[in-house]
C-alpha positions as CSV (number, residue, x, y, z in Angstrom):
1,X,83.9,131.3,111.1
2,X,82.6,130.1,114.4
3,X,79.3,130.2,116.2
4,X,79.0,132.7,119.0
5,X,76.4,131.1,121.3
6,X,78.1,132.2,124.5
7,X,77.4,135.8,125.4
8,X,80.6,136.3,127.5
9,X,82.9,135.0,124.7
10,X,81.1,137.1,122.1
11,X,81.3,140.3,124.3
12,X,85.0,139.6,124.8
13,X,85.6,139.0,121.1
14,X,84.1,142.4,120.2
15,X,87.0,144.1,122.1
16,X,89.3,142.9,119.3
17,X,89.4,145.5,116.4
18,X,90.7,142.8,114.0
19,X,87.7,140.4,114.5
20,X,86.9,138.9,111.1
21,X,83.8,140.4,109.5
22,X,82.1,137.0,109.2
23,X,82.5,136.5,112.9
24,X,81.1,140.0,113.5
25,X,78.0,139.2,111.5
26,X,77.6,135.9,113.3
27,X,77.7,137.7,116.7
28,X,75.1,140.1,115.5
29,X,72.8,137.2,114.5
30,X,73.4,135.2,117.7
31,X,73.5,138.0,120.3
32,X,70.9,140.7,119.6
33,X,71.8,142.6,122.8
34,X,75.4,143.1,121.4
35,X,74.3,144.7,118.2
36,X,75.2,148.2,119.4
37,X,78.8,147.1,119.8
38,X,78.7,145.3,116.5
39,X,77.4,148.4,114.7
40,X,80.3,150.5,116.0
41,X,83.0,147.9,115.4
42,X,85.8,148.8,113.0
43,X,85.1,145.7,110.9
44,X,81.4,146.6,110.4
45,X,81.0,146.5,106.6
46,X,78.3,148.3,104.6
47,X,76.0,145.3,104.2
48,X,76.1,144.4,107.9
49,X,75.5,148.1,108.8
50,X,72.5,148.2,106.5
51,X,71.0,145.0,108.0
52,X,71.6,146.3,111.6
53,X,69.8,149.6,110.6
54,X,66.8,147.6,109.3
55,X,66.4,145.3,112.3
56,X,67.9,147.3,115.2
57,X,66.3,149.7,117.7
58,X,67.1,153.4,118.2
59,X,70.4,152.6,120.1
60,X,71.6,150.3,117.3
61,X,70.7,152.9,114.6
62,X,72.5,155.6,116.6
63,X,75.6,153.4,116.7
64,X,75.3,152.7,112.9
65,X,75.0,156.4,112.2
66,X,78.0,157.2,114.4
67,X,80.1,154.5,112.8
68,X,79.4,155.9,109.3
69,X,80.8,159.2,110.4
70,X,84.1,157.7,111.7
71,X,86.8,156.2,109.6
72,X,88.4,153.4,111.6
73,X,91.8,153.9,109.9
74,X,94.8,155.9,111.0
75,X,98.2,156.5,109.5
76,X,101.3,156.0,111.6
77,X,104.3,158.3,111.4
78,X,105.9,155.7,109.2
79,X,103.0,155.8,106.7
80,X,101.5,152.4,107.8
81,X,97.7,152.4,107.8
82,X,96.3,150.7,110.9
83,X,92.9,150.2,112.5
84,X,92.3,152.6,115.4
85,X,92.1,150.6,118.7
86,X,88.5,149.8,119.5
87,X,88.9,151.3,123.0
88,X,89.5,154.8,121.5
89,X,87.1,154.3,118.6
90,X,83.9,153.5,120.4
91,X,82.9,154.0,124.0
92,X,79.2,154.2,124.8
93,X,78.2,157.6,126.2
94,X,78.3,157.0,130.0
95,X,75.8,159.6,131.2
96,X,72.7,160.8,129.5
97,X,72.0,157.8,127.2
98,X,72.3,155.3,130.0
99,X,70.1,157.3,132.4
100,X,67.6,157.7,129.6
101,X,67.5,153.9,129.1
102,X,67.0,153.4,132.8
103,X,64.3,156.1,132.8
104,X,62.3,154.2,130.1
105,X,62.5,151.0,132.2
106,X,61.4,152.8,135.3
107,X,58.5,154.4,133.6
108,X,57.2,151.0,132.5
109,X,58.1,149.5,135.9
110,X,56.2,152.2,137.8
111,X,53.1,151.9,135.6
112,X,53.2,148.1,135.9
113,X,53.6,148.1,139.7
114,X,50.7,150.5,140.0
115,X,48.6,148.3,137.7
116,X,49.4,145.1,139.5
117,X,49.3,146.3,143.1
118,X,46.5,148.8,143.0
119,X,44.5,149.6,139.9
120,X,43.8,146.2,138.4
121,X,42.9,144.5,141.8
122,X,40.6,147.3,142.7
123,X,38.8,147.2,139.4
124,X,38.5,143.4,139.3
125,X,37.3,143.2,142.9
126,X,34.6,145.8,142.2
127,X,33.5,143.8,139.2
128,X,33.3,140.7,141.4
129,X,31.2,142.6,143.8
130,X,28.8,143.5,141.0
131,X,28.7,140.0,139.7
132,X,28.1,138.5,143.1
133,X,25.4,140.7,144.6
134,X,24.3,140.2,148.2
135,X,27.7,139.2,149.4
136,X,27.7,142.0,151.9
137,X,31.2,143.1,150.9
138,X,32.5,146.6,151.3
139,X,35.4,148.0,149.2
140,X,37.7,147.5,152.1
141,X,36.7,143.9,152.6
142,X,36.9,143.2,148.9
143,X,40.5,144.3,148.7
144,X,41.5,141.8,151.4
145,X,42.9,138.6,149.7
146,X,41.4,136.3,152.4
147,X,37.9,137.7,151.7
148,X,37.9,136.6,148.0
149,X,40.1,133.5,148.3
150,X,38.4,131.4,145.7
151,X,38.9,134.1,143.1
152,X,42.1,135.8,144.2
153,X,44.3,133.7,141.9
154,X,42.4,134.8,138.9
155,X,42.5,138.4,140.2
156,X,46.3,138.2,140.4
157,X,46.7,136.5,137.0
158,X,44.7,139.3,135.3
159,X,46.5,142.0,137.3
160,X,50.0,140.8,136.4
161,X,49.0,140.2,132.8
162,X,47.7,143.8,132.7
163,X,50.9,145.1,134.2
164,X,53.0,143.1,131.7
165,X,51.3,145.1,128.9
166,X,53.3,148.2,129.9
167,X,56.5,146.3,129.0
168,X,55.0,145.6,125.6
169,X,54.7,149.3,125.1
170,X,58.4,149.7,126.2
171,X,59.8,147.0,123.9
172,X,57.3,146.7,121.1
173,X,57.6,143.7,118.9
174,X,61.1,143.0,120.3
175,X,59.4,141.6,123.4
176,X,58.3,138.6,121.3
177,X,60.9,138.6,118.5
178,X,64.0,139.0,120.7
179,X,63.4,139.4,124.5
180,X,61.6,136.1,125.2
181,X,62.8,134.0,122.2
182,X,66.5,134.6,122.1
183,X,68.2,131.2,122.9
184,X,71.8,130.4,123.4
185,X,72.6,126.7,123.0
186,X,73.9,125.3,126.3
187,X,76.2,122.7,124.7
188,X,79.2,122.3,127.0
189,X,77.8,124.6,129.7
190,X,75.2,122.1,131.2
191,X,77.4,121.7,134.3
192,X,77.3,125.5,135.0
193,X,73.5,125.5,134.6
194,X,73.3,122.6,137.1
195,X,75.6,124.5,139.6
196,X,73.4,127.6,139.3
197,X,70.3,125.4,140.1
198,X,72.0,124.2,143.3
199,X,73.1,127.7,144.3
200,X,69.5,128.8,143.8
201,X,68.5,126.8,146.8
202,X,71.0,128.8,148.9
203,X,68.4,131.6,148.6
204,X,65.9,129.5,150.4
205,X,68.4,129.0,153.2
206,X,69.2,132.7,153.4
207,X,65.4,133.4,153.5
208,X,64.9,130.9,156.3
209,X,67.8,132.3,158.3
210,X,66.7,135.9,157.8
211,X,63.1,135.0,158.8
212,X,64.4,133.2,161.9
213,X,66.5,136.2,162.9
214,X,63.5,138.5,162.5
215,X,61.3,136.2,164.6
216,X,63.6,136.8,167.5
217,X,62.2,140.3,167.6
218,X,58.6,139.0,167.7
219,X,58.1,139.4,163.9
220,X,55.8,136.8,162.3
221,X,56.5,136.5,158.6
222,X,53.0,135.0,158.0
223,X,51.4,138.2,159.0
224,X,53.0,140.1,156.1
225,X,52.3,137.3,153.6
226,X,48.5,137.6,153.6
227,X,48.5,137.7,149.8
228,X,50.6,134.6,149.4
229,X,48.7,132.7,152.0
230,X,45.4,133.5,150.3
231,X,46.8,132.2,147.0
232,X,47.8,128.8,148.4
233,X,44.1,128.3,149.3
234,X,42.8,128.0,145.8
235,X,43.5,126.1,142.6
236,X,43.8,129.3,140.6
237,X,46.2,130.6,143.2
238,X,48.5,127.6,142.9
239,X,48.3,127.9,139.1
240,X,49.4,131.5,139.4
241,X,52.2,130.8,141.8
242,X,53.7,127.8,140.0
243,X,52.9,128.3,136.3
244,X,51.5,131.7,135.1
245,X,53.1,134.0,137.7
246,X,56.6,132.8,137.0
247,X,56.1,133.1,133.2
248,X,54.7,136.7,133.4
249,X,57.4,137.8,135.8
250,X,60.2,136.3,133.7
251,X,58.7,138.1,130.6
252,X,58.8,141.4,132.6
253,X,62.1,141.2,134.4
254,X,64.3,138.7,132.5
255,X,62.7,139.6,129.2
256,X,61.9,143.2,128.8
257,X,64.0,144.9,131.6
258,X,67.0,142.6,131.2
259,X,67.2,142.9,127.4
260,X,66.5,146.6,127.4
261,X,69.5,147.2,129.7
262,X,71.8,144.5,128.4
263,X,73.5,146.8,125.8
264,X,74.9,148.8,128.8
265,X,76.6,145.7,130.2
266,X,75.5,142.3,131.3
267,X,76.4,142.8,135.0
268,X,74.6,146.1,135.1
269,X,71.4,144.6,133.5
270,X,71.4,141.5,135.7
271,X,71.9,143.4,139.0
272,X,69.4,146.2,138.1
273,X,66.6,143.8,137.2
274,X,67.3,141.8,140.4
275,X,66.9,144.9,142.5
276,X,63.6,145.8,140.8
277,X,62.5,142.2,141.2
278,X,63.2,142.3,144.9
279,X,61.3,145.6,145.4
280,X,58.4,144.3,143.3
281,X,57.4,141.9,146.1
282,X,56.7,144.8,148.5
283,X,57.9,142.6,151.3
284,X,61.2,143.0,153.1
285,X,61.8,139.4,153.8
286,X,60.6,138.2,150.4
287,X,62.5,141.0,148.7
288,X,65.9,139.9,150.0
289,X,65.2,136.4,148.7
290,X,63.8,137.6,145.4
291,X,66.9,139.8,144.8
292,X,69.2,136.8,145.3
293,X,67.4,134.4,143.0
294,X,66.8,137.3,140.6
295,X,70.6,137.4,140.0
296,X,70.6,133.8,139.1
297,X,67.5,134.0,136.9
298,X,69.0,137.0,135.2
299,X,72.3,135.3,134.4
300,X,70.5,132.2,133.1
301,X,68.1,134.2,130.9
302,X,70.9,136.2,129.4
303,X,73.4,133.5,128.8
304,X,71.0,130.5,128.1
305,X,67.4,131.6,127.5
306,X,64.3,132.7,129.1
307,X,62.9,129.2,129.0
308,X,65.6,128.1,131.5
309,X,65.1,131.0,133.9
310,X,61.3,130.2,133.8
311,X,62.0,126.6,134.5
312,X,64.1,127.5,137.5
313,X,61.5,130.0,138.7
314,X,58.6,127.5,138.3
315,X,60.7,124.8,140.1
316,X,61.4,127.0,143.0
317,X,57.8,128.1,143.4
318,X,56.5,124.6,142.8
319,X,58.7,123.1,145.5
320,X,57.5,125.7,148.0
321,X,53.9,124.8,147.2
322,X,54.6,121.1,147.7
323,X,56.3,121.8,151.0
324,X,53.1,123.3,152.4
325,X,51.0,120.2,151.7
326,X,51.9,118.5,155.0
327,X,54.5,118.5,157.7
328,X,56.2,115.5,155.9
329,X,56.6,117.4,152.7
330,X,57.8,120.5,154.6
331,X,60.4,118.4,156.3
332,X,61.6,116.8,153.0
333,X,61.8,120.3,151.5
334,X,64.0,121.6,154.3
335,X,66.3,118.6,154.0
336,X,66.6,119.3,150.3
337,X,67.4,122.9,151.0
338,X,70.0,121.9,153.7
339,X,71.8,119.5,151.3
340,X,71.7,122.0,148.4
341,X,73.0,124.7,150.7
342,X,76.1,122.6,151.5
343,X,76.5,121.9,147.8
344,X,76.2,125.6,147.0
345,X,78.8,126.6,149.5
346,X,81.2,124.0,148.1
347,X,80.5,125.2,144.5
348,X,81.1,128.8,145.4
349,X,84.2,128.0,147.5
350,X,85.8,125.9,144.8
351,X,84.6,128.0,141.8
352,X,85.8,131.4,142.8
353,X,88.0,131.7,139.7
354,X,85.0,130.8,137.5
355,X,82.9,133.4,139.3
356,X,85.5,136.0,138.7
357,X,85.7,135.1,135.0
358,X,81.9,135.3,134.6
359,X,81.9,138.7,136.3
360,X,84.7,140.0,134.2
361,X,83.0,138.9,131.0
362,X,79.9,140.8,132.0
363,X,81.6,144.2,132.6
364,X,80.3,147.1,130.6
365,X,82.3,149.1,128.1
366,X,80.5,152.1,129.7
367,X,82.6,153.6,132.6
368,X,80.8,153.2,136.0
369,X,77.5,152.0,134.6
370,X,75.9,151.7,138.0
371,X,76.8,155.2,139.0
372,X,75.5,156.6,135.7
373,X,72.4,154.4,135.4
374,X,71.2,154.5,138.9
375,X,71.6,158.3,139.0
376,X,68.3,158.5,137.1
377,X,65.8,160.6,139.2
378,X,62.9,158.2,138.6
379,X,65.0,155.2,139.6
380,X,66.1,156.9,142.8
381,X,62.6,158.0,143.8
382,X,60.8,154.7,143.0
383,X,63.4,152.4,144.7
384,X,63.5,154.6,147.8
385,X,59.7,154.8,148.1
386,X,59.1,151.0,147.6
387,X,62.0,150.2,150.0
388,X,60.5,152.4,152.7
389,X,57.0,151.0,152.2
390,X,58.4,147.4,152.5
391,X,60.5,148.3,155.5
392,X,57.7,150.3,157.1
393,X,55.3,147.3,156.8
394,X,57.8,145.2,158.6
395,X,58.3,147.7,161.4
396,X,54.6,148.2,161.7
397,X,54.1,144.5,162.2
398,X,56.8,144.5,164.9
399,X,55.2,147.5,166.6
400,X,51.8,145.9,166.6
401,X,53.2,142.7,168.0
402,X,54.8,144.5,170.9
C-alpha cells in the first residue's frame, strides 16, 4: 500500500478498476473530495462503504447507495468472470446533479455578496452613527469609505466575516473538518510550489499592463478603488488587507466553494471559484487580476492545502501594501514584479508539458462539466449581473472623465 498525498495521482489511480482495496481506502482517507469516486469503485468493499456512508455527505451516500445496487462483475462468453470497466460502471450524472451543486454554491455566494457589499456595511455604519452622535453624517456620507476611514477596516472585517457564515450553512461542519484542514504533504513537489509563487507575480504584471492600457482612454483606476484606498489609510484596514481578509476569502473560495465543487472535477472547481473570486471584487480591473491569481490559489489549495494558498494570498497583498509606503518601495516592488514576470514566462515556456499533465490530471469524469455546471440559472444571472455592474462602473468613470 502506498500513500496517496497527490490529488492528481489519486484521481488517475481511481480510473483503474483493479486498484487494490487497501489503496482505495488510503485514497478515501487522504483525499476527501474523491470519496464519491471511491464509493462507486468496483473494489469498494463493505467495510469501506459503511465508513464512507458514516462520514460522507449526500453525494458520497448517493454513490454508496448506487454502488450497492450494481454488481461490478460480468461473465464473458467463455465463462470467465471479470470486473466491469470503471468507465462503463460509474459515470457521474452530468446534468441535474452538477447544476444542483452549482446552484447551492451560488445561493451561498449571492447571500454572502449581498451581506458583504450592502447589508452588513449599512448596518454597521448606522451603528457607528448612533455610537458617535454629533458627527453630522448622513446615511449617504456614512456609506462612503473615505468618510469613516479610521473604522472602515473593522467594518470590512465584520462584513466579510458575516458573509462567510453563509458558507458555513452550505458546508456545515465539513467547512472545519475537511475544507480548511485537508492537507497534502508537499514532499517532492516543493519546486512546483515555488514555480507557482513566481507565476503569481505575472498577475501583477498583467494588472499593470491592463491598467496602463485603460489609462490611454482617460481611465483612472484610483477613482474606482475608493474602498481599497480607504483601507490603506488605517491600521485596521491594513490588518484586513494583509491578514484577516485573505484568510476569510480563502475560507470562502478555496475552502467552501472549491471543496464543494471538487467532486465534479478539479479543473471545473478551480476555474469556477476563480471566476466567482474575480466577480466578487466588483471592479473590472481588479477582477481580471483576481481571476488569474484565483486559478493559482485554487490549484495550491486543492493539491497542497489551504494554508499555502493563504500564505500566497497574504504575501501578494502584503507586498502591495509595502509598495505604497514610499516611491522607493514602489520602485522595488515593480522591479520584483519585472524579474518575476521574466521568470514566469520562462517557467511557462519550458514547462508546457508539465502544465498539460496537470490539466489532464484535473479533468472530470463528468462529460462537459463546464457546459453542465454553468448552465445553472442562478449562476448565469448572478455572473452576468455582477459583470455588467463592474463593467458599467468602469464605463461610467470613463464617461465622467470625458
